[in-house]
Every structure is written in C-alpha cells, then in structure tokens.
C-alpha positions as CSV (number, residue, x, y, z in Angstrom):
1,M,70.1,19.3,-63.5
2,E,68.3,19.5,-60.3
3,H,66.5,17.0,-58.6
4,Y,64.1,17.9,-56.6
5,L,62.5,15.0,-54.2
6,D,61.6,16.6,-51.0
7,N,57.9,17.4,-52.0
8,S,56.1,16.4,-49.0
9,A,57.9,19.2,-47.7
10,T,57.4,21.8,-50.1
11,T,56.7,21.9,-53.4
12,A,57.6,24.6,-56.5
13,V,54.8,26.9,-57.1
14,C,53.0,26.4,-60.6
15,A,53.5,29.1,-62.9
16,N,50.1,30.1,-63.1
17,A,49.7,30.0,-59.4
18,A,52.7,32.5,-59.1
19,E,51.6,34.7,-62.3
20,K,48.0,35.0,-60.1
21,A,49.8,36.1,-57.0
22,Y,51.7,38.6,-58.8
23,R,48.6,40.1,-60.4
24,I,47.0,40.3,-57.2
25,M,50.0,42.1,-55.7
26,T,50.5,44.4,-58.5
27,Q,46.7,45.3,-60.2
28,I,43.7,43.9,-57.7
29,Y,45.5,45.0,-54.2
30,G,42.4,46.4,-52.5
31,N,41.1,45.2,-49.7
32,P,38.7,42.1,-49.7
33,S,36.2,43.8,-47.2
34,S,36.7,47.3,-48.7
35,L,33.6,48.9,-50.0
36,H,34.8,50.7,-52.8
37,I,35.4,49.1,-56.5
38,K,39.3,48.0,-55.4
39,G,38.0,46.5,-52.2
40,M,35.0,44.1,-54.4
41,Q,37.2,43.4,-57.7
42,A,39.4,41.7,-54.4
43,E,36.7,40.3,-52.6
44,H,35.8,38.5,-55.8
45,E,39.0,36.5,-56.3
46,L,38.5,35.7,-52.5
47,N,35.2,34.6,-53.2
48,T,36.4,32.7,-56.2
49,A,39.1,31.2,-55.1
50,R,37.0,29.9,-51.9
51,K,34.7,28.4,-54.4
52,I,37.8,26.3,-56.1
53,V,39.0,25.2,-52.9
54,A,35.6,24.3,-51.4
55,K,34.7,22.2,-54.7
56,S,38.5,20.0,-54.2
57,L,37.3,19.1,-51.0
58,G,33.1,18.7,-51.8
59,A,32.3,20.9,-49.3
60,E,30.2,24.5,-49.5
61,S,32.1,27.8,-49.6
62,K,30.8,28.7,-46.5
63,E,32.9,25.8,-45.0
64,I,36.0,26.8,-46.3
65,F,38.0,29.3,-43.5
66,F,41.2,30.4,-45.0
67,T,44.3,30.5,-42.3
68,S,48.0,30.9,-43.0
69,G,48.6,26.9,-43.4
70,G,48.1,23.4,-42.0
71,T,49.6,24.5,-39.1
72,E,47.4,27.1,-38.4
73,A,44.4,25.0,-39.3
74,N,45.1,22.1,-36.9
75,N,45.8,24.4,-34.1
76,T,42.7,26.6,-34.6
77,A,40.5,23.0,-34.7
78,L,41.9,21.6,-31.9
79,F,42.1,24.4,-29.7
80,G,38.7,25.4,-30.7
81,V,37.0,22.2,-30.3
82,A,38.7,22.0,-26.9
83,Q,37.2,25.0,-25.8
84,A,33.4,25.0,-27.7
85,R,33.0,21.6,-26.0
86,K,35.2,21.5,-22.7
87,R,32.2,21.2,-20.0
88,Q,30.9,17.8,-22.3
89,G,33.7,16.5,-21.6
90,K,37.7,16.3,-21.2
91,K,38.9,13.3,-23.8
92,I,40.5,14.0,-27.0
93,I,42.0,11.0,-29.0
94,I,44.5,11.4,-31.2
95,S,47.2,9.4,-33.3
96,S,50.6,8.7,-31.9
97,V,52.2,9.6,-35.4
98,E,51.0,12.7,-35.8
99,H,52.1,15.9,-37.3
100,S,53.8,18.0,-34.8
101,S,51.4,20.7,-35.2
102,I,48.8,18.4,-33.9
103,I,51.3,16.2,-31.3
104,E,52.7,19.9,-29.7
105,T,48.9,21.4,-29.4
106,A,47.8,18.2,-27.4
107,K,50.1,18.4,-25.2
108,M,49.7,22.0,-24.4
109,L,46.0,20.7,-24.3
110,E,47.0,17.8,-21.7
111,S,49.0,21.1,-19.8
112,D,45.3,22.5,-19.4
113,G,44.2,19.8,-18.2
114,F,42.6,18.0,-21.0
115,E,43.0,14.4,-21.0
116,V,44.7,12.7,-24.5
117,V,44.8,9.1,-25.5
118,R,47.6,8.6,-28.5
119,V,47.5,6.1,-30.8
120,S,49.6,3.7,-32.4
121,P,49.9,2.0,-35.8
122,Q,49.9,-1.5,-35.9
123,T,52.4,-3.6,-37.3
124,D,51.3,-2.4,-40.7
125,G,51.9,1.1,-39.9
126,V,48.2,1.9,-40.1
127,I,45.9,3.2,-37.8
128,H,43.0,1.0,-37.3
129,P,39.6,2.0,-36.4
130,E,39.0,-0.8,-33.9
131,D,42.3,0.9,-31.8
132,V,40.5,4.4,-31.7
133,E,36.7,3.1,-31.5
134,Y,37.9,1.5,-28.2
135,A,39.6,4.3,-26.8
136,V,36.2,6.5,-27.1
137,D,33.7,6.6,-24.2
138,S,31.2,9.2,-23.3
139,D,34.0,11.9,-21.9
140,T,35.6,12.0,-25.4
141,I,35.2,15.3,-27.0
142,L,37.9,15.2,-30.4
143,V,39.0,12.5,-32.6
144,S,42.4,13.5,-35.2
145,V,43.7,11.0,-37.5
146,M,45.5,12.5,-40.2
147,C,44.8,10.9,-44.1
148,V,48.2,10.5,-45.3
149,N,51.4,10.6,-43.2
150,N,53.8,13.0,-43.7
151,E,57.1,10.8,-43.1
152,T,55.8,7.4,-45.1
153,G,52.9,8.0,-46.4
154,A,50.9,5.5,-44.7
155,I,47.2,5.8,-45.8
156,M,44.8,6.2,-42.6
157,P,41.1,4.4,-43.4
158,V,40.0,7.8,-41.7
159,Q,36.3,7.3,-43.2
160,E,36.4,3.9,-41.4
161,I,37.6,5.4,-38.2
162,F,35.2,8.3,-38.0
163,S,32.6,5.9,-38.9
164,A,33.3,3.9,-35.6
165,V,33.7,7.0,-33.4
166,K,30.6,7.9,-34.6
167,N,29.0,4.7,-34.1
168,K,30.3,4.6,-30.8
169,N,29.4,8.5,-29.2
170,S,27.7,10.8,-32.0
171,D,28.8,13.7,-30.3
172,V,32.2,13.0,-31.3
173,V,33.6,16.0,-33.2
174,C,36.2,14.5,-36.2
175,H,39.4,16.3,-37.6
176,T,41.5,14.9,-40.3
177,D,44.6,16.6,-41.2
178,A,44.9,15.9,-44.7
179,V,47.9,18.3,-45.6
180,Q,49.6,15.3,-47.1
181,A,46.6,14.0,-49.1
182,F,45.4,17.1,-50.3
183,G,45.4,16.9,-53.9
184,K,46.5,13.5,-54.0
185,L,43.8,11.8,-53.4
186,N,39.8,12.1,-54.2
187,L,39.0,13.7,-51.0
188,N,34.9,14.3,-49.9
189,A,34.5,15.6,-47.2
190,K,30.7,14.6,-46.6
191,R,32.3,11.0,-47.8
192,L,34.9,11.1,-45.1
193,G,32.4,11.9,-42.4
194,A,35.2,14.6,-41.4
195,D,33.9,17.6,-39.1
196,L,37.2,19.5,-40.1
197,I,39.6,18.8,-42.4
198,S,42.8,20.7,-42.5
199,V,44.9,21.8,-45.9
200,S,47.7,23.5,-46.7
201,A,48.9,25.8,-50.2
202,H,52.2,24.8,-50.4
203,K,51.9,21.2,-50.6
204,V,50.1,21.6,-54.0
205,H,52.2,23.9,-56.0
206,A,51.0,27.2,-54.7
207,P,52.8,29.8,-52.3
208,K,53.7,29.0,-48.6
209,G,51.8,31.0,-46.2
210,C,48.3,30.0,-47.1
211,G,46.0,27.0,-46.3
212,A,42.4,26.2,-45.0
213,L,40.3,24.8,-42.4
214,Y,37.1,22.9,-43.7
215,I,34.4,23.3,-40.7
216,K,31.0,21.5,-41.3
217,K,28.2,23.6,-41.1
218,G,26.7,23.5,-37.7
219,V,29.9,22.5,-35.9
220,R,31.2,24.9,-33.3
221,I,34.5,25.7,-32.7
222,I,36.1,28.4,-30.2
223,P,38.6,30.9,-32.3
224,R,42.2,31.6,-31.2
225,Q,42.5,35.0,-32.9
226,Y,40.2,38.1,-32.4
227,G,39.7,40.9,-34.7
228,G,37.6,41.9,-37.4
229,E,34.6,40.1,-39.2
230,Q,36.9,38.9,-42.0
231,E,36.6,35.1,-42.1
232,K,33.5,35.0,-40.0
233,K,35.7,35.4,-36.6
234,I,37.4,32.5,-37.3
235,R,40.3,33.9,-38.6
236,P,40.2,37.3,-38.4
237,G,42.4,39.8,-40.3
238,T,43.4,41.3,-43.5
239,E,42.7,37.9,-46.3
240,A,46.3,37.0,-47.4
241,L,44.6,37.9,-50.9
242,P,47.6,36.9,-53.1
243,L,48.2,33.5,-51.9
244,I,44.7,32.5,-51.8
245,A,44.0,33.3,-55.3
246,A,47.1,31.2,-56.3
247,F,46.4,28.6,-53.4
248,G,42.7,28.9,-56.1
249,V,44.4,28.6,-59.2
250,A,46.8,25.8,-58.1
251,C,43.8,23.7,-56.9
252,N,42.0,24.5,-60.3
253,E,45.0,22.4,-62.0
254,F,44.1,19.2,-59.8
255,D,44.4,16.2,-62.0
256,I,44.3,14.2,-59.5
257,D,43.5,10.5,-61.5
258,A,46.0,10.8,-63.9
259,N,48.8,12.3,-61.5
260,Y,48.2,9.5,-58.9
261,S,48.8,6.6,-62.0
262,K,52.0,8.8,-63.3
263,I,54.1,8.7,-59.3
264,K,52.8,5.3,-58.7
265,E,54.6,4.3,-62.2
266,L,57.3,6.3,-60.8
267,N,57.1,4.7,-57.2
268,D,57.1,1.4,-58.6
269,Y,60.0,2.2,-60.6
270,A,62.1,3.3,-57.6
271,R,61.5,0.8,-55.0
272,E,62.8,-1.7,-57.7
273,K,65.7,0.3,-58.5
274,L,66.3,0.5,-55.0
275,L,65.8,-2.6,-53.4
276,K,68.7,-4.1,-55.8
277,I,71.1,-1.5,-53.5
278,D,72.5,-3.6,-50.9
279,G,71.8,-2.0,-47.5
280,V,68.6,-0.5,-48.7
281,I,65.3,-0.9,-46.7
282,I,61.4,0.1,-47.2
283,N,60.0,2.0,-44.3
284,S,56.8,2.8,-46.4
285,P,53.9,-0.1,-46.1
286,E,53.1,-1.5,-49.5
287,N,49.8,0.4,-50.1
288,A,50.8,3.8,-48.8
289,L,50.4,6.9,-50.8
290,P,53.0,6.6,-53.9
291,Y,54.1,10.3,-53.5
292,V,55.5,9.2,-50.5
293,L,58.7,7.0,-50.5
294,N,60.4,6.2,-47.0
295,I,63.9,4.2,-47.2
296,S,66.5,3.8,-44.8
297,A,70.1,3.1,-46.4
298,G,72.9,1.2,-45.0
299,R,74.7,2.2,-41.9
300,V,75.0,5.9,-43.0
301,R,72.7,8.4,-40.9
302,S,70.2,10.2,-42.6
303,E,71.7,13.7,-42.3
304,T,75.4,12.5,-43.7
305,M,73.5,10.9,-46.6
306,L,70.9,14.0,-47.4
307,H,74.0,16.3,-47.8
308,F,76.3,13.7,-49.6
309,L,73.0,13.8,-52.9
310,E,72.9,17.4,-52.4
311,E,76.1,17.6,-53.8
312,L,75.0,15.7,-56.7
313,D,71.5,18.4,-56.8
314,V,69.3,15.8,-55.4
315,F,67.2,16.7,-52.8
316,V,65.6,14.9,-50.2
317,S,64.8,14.6,-46.5
318,S,65.6,12.9,-43.3
319,G,61.9,12.8,-42.0
320,S,59.6,15.7,-41.4
321,A,61.2,19.0,-42.4
322,C,59.2,20.5,-39.2
323,A,61.3,18.0,-36.9
324,K,64.5,19.7,-38.2
325,G,66.4,16.6,-37.8
326,K,65.3,15.6,-34.5
327,P,64.4,11.6,-33.8
328,S,61.2,10.6,-36.1
329,H,58.4,9.8,-33.5
330,V,56.4,8.2,-36.7
331,L,59.6,5.6,-37.1
332,S,59.6,4.8,-33.3
333,A,55.7,4.1,-33.1
334,A,56.0,2.3,-36.4
335,G,58.5,0.0,-34.3
336,I,61.3,0.6,-36.7
337,S,64.7,0.4,-34.8
338,K,66.9,3.5,-33.6
339,D,69.6,2.1,-36.1
340,R,67.3,1.6,-39.0
341,A,65.7,5.3,-38.3
342,D,68.9,7.0,-38.0
343,S,69.6,6.5,-41.9
344,A,65.9,6.8,-43.0
345,I,65.2,9.4,-45.8
346,R,62.3,10.7,-47.3
347,I,62.2,10.5,-51.4
348,S,58.4,12.2,-51.9
349,F,57.5,12.8,-55.9
350,S,55.3,15.6,-57.9
351,K,53.9,16.1,-60.9
352,Y,57.2,17.1,-62.4
353,N,59.6,14.5,-61.3
354,N,60.8,11.5,-64.1
355,K,62.8,8.7,-64.1
356,E,66.4,10.4,-64.7
357,D,65.1,12.1,-60.9
358,I,65.4,8.4,-59.4
359,D,68.2,7.2,-61.4
360,V,70.3,9.9,-60.2
361,L,68.8,9.1,-56.6
362,C,69.9,6.0,-56.9
363,S,73.8,6.1,-58.3
364,G,74.1,8.5,-55.1
365,I,72.8,6.5,-53.0
366,E,74.7,3.6,-54.2
367,T,77.9,5.5,-54.2
368,G,77.6,6.9,-50.9
369,L,76.9,4.2,-49.5
370,S,80.3,2.5,-50.8
371,V,82.0,5.7,-50.3
372,L,80.6,7.4,-46.7
373,A,80.2,4.0,-44.4
374,H,83.8,3.7,-44.5
375,R,84.6,7.2,-42.9
C-alpha cells in the first residue's frame, strides 16, 4: 500500500477535477476565443473557472490571470513590476527563504541593474515585519514575501508585513507567493493587503501545468510574453482550458477549516511519534502550517533515507522538489547546521492522508536509522 507524504511537491488529482479535464478535452474542446458555439461553450467554462478561483482568493474575476503554474506567476509578477516601475526606483526586497522561482528571478533582475535586498528570518524561522520595513525606502518599488515556506511550513505574517511596508512607502507593490498557503489557509487578497498573489493548481489536487496570478485592480505590470488578446495580454496564447477548468473544480472542493483540523491532528500525532525516535529533530516551527513537517533524522543523509523509505512505499522529500537535491538555502537561512540540514526530510500532508501513513513512516525511519547509520 502506498503512503504518499510529499504533497508540497505535488498532489494527486481529485476524481472530479480529472473527470472535468477529460470532458473538456473530449467534448468542450473549442478555442475559448472562437466565435462559434464550440468556442462560446469553452469560454463559458473558462469564465466559470476564473470566478471560482477569484472567489477562493476574495478577489474579482477580472483580477485573475491564468498562467502555466506558480513559477510563471512569480516570474510574471517580479519581472512585470520591475519593468513597469524601473523609472520610479531600482530597489526590490525579497525574503532569503523564497522559492527558487523568486530567488532566481531576483538574481536576473540584479544583473539588469536592480538592487535586491534579501531579508532573513529570525531564529523562529519567520520573516518579521520590522525587518522588512527597515529595508524599505523611497527607492523601493517591490516587496515579495511568501505566505508559507515550502520547506518548513513557516507561516509568514504577510498581512502585517505589507501593512508596515505601505505605511512607510505607499507606492511599493506587494507580492506574495501563496502556492503553499492556497487551499490550506483562508486567504483574502484585500485583507492581506497584497497587490499580486501567485497560486498553483497542482498543489490543490488539480493537474500540473496551471496556475494563476492575482493582479489587484489598478496595478500595472509589463507582460513577459506577447501575442494575442488572451488574459488581457498579460499571458497571451490559447488558454489550457482542460487544466484551468479542472483547477476550478478542485478549488470548488476546498473545505479549508475541516481539512486544517484534520491535518493539525495528523501533524501533532506525527510530531509525538517522531520525537520518540532517537536522533530525530523537528526543524519546522511550532506554529508552522501543519501541512508541512520538516525533520532531521540522525546522521543518515536525506537522499539515503528517502530511498530507504521509498522501498517501503513511503514517499517523502529531501526539501523543495525544484531544488533537485541541492543543499537547502531555507534551512541555512534559518540557522540550521549543515550536518543537520544534510539529514533533513520534508513530510507534507494532504486531505487523503491518515495515521497509518504516519505509523509506517515512523517505523521506516526508526528501522532506517538502525540499519543505515552503520553502513
């Protein structure tokens, strides 16, 4: 029996979303821009999905722009603001624990002459508002801080950060990568004070290859792609309607409060069992999002333990899937030693997990530590 605990990397597509994608591909296959009935049917599906995603973010439909995923949404946000505001200033502030799609984009902007300030978390693994506010000045055009860290589950006080930023310089555009928070926390764009929000479909039981960028009404960004009129020219090209429609279905199935309670119970259960295993240390903060639990397991390297667990049909991660096994910049920024980071494992839950998954995981780690530590 499979025990999949790598849901921060990707999730299983829920049945209704998969069925929707298949129906769109085989029945409602028209181009949403076509003027005939097939196109009109497709456009209706596109508009329906946009309304659902917008509602899940407390936004208006016209503020939602579909992309190929969270990475494209993040790239579009940062490059788009930088190009639109480069005459107003050259300073961009990000956190040092962002996803690689923010980190690498910031490096590119730096090479283009922008100043990038990277704010590190404090000892609790969290980015604090006063540290971001301190970095803001009259030359600052953009601040980007993630909602939830993808490796540790640390919840960032985005609302307080953006409030502090706007109070110091109201012209700063505020962006948040909400990929790991979307569908797990009750997000509201207006309450967050965000101008731009990135989300992804495959983290919420919808297919890969789809995401969205919320752009607050009145905020101007320069597109990265050029072509047709789709997505108001922000992301031209024929929309991936099967994926988008499935994304809408998955969002319609959100039961955030009920799932949070269930996952919190699983996380508490996992913490209790894991801490009974000699050599296991919890790296995630106490108040982290319960969907993510980062641990270090003795002196056994992450990849070695990962493959040992895989033989037991237990699937976890050694960190961000996008890093492909490279050392974690997140754990390093959080002050975790290299030796401890080398044995780090990310366990990430979904609504489909249960206590049996955790029992098998803990048994596997315990056995792995006794077997692998002596090799």
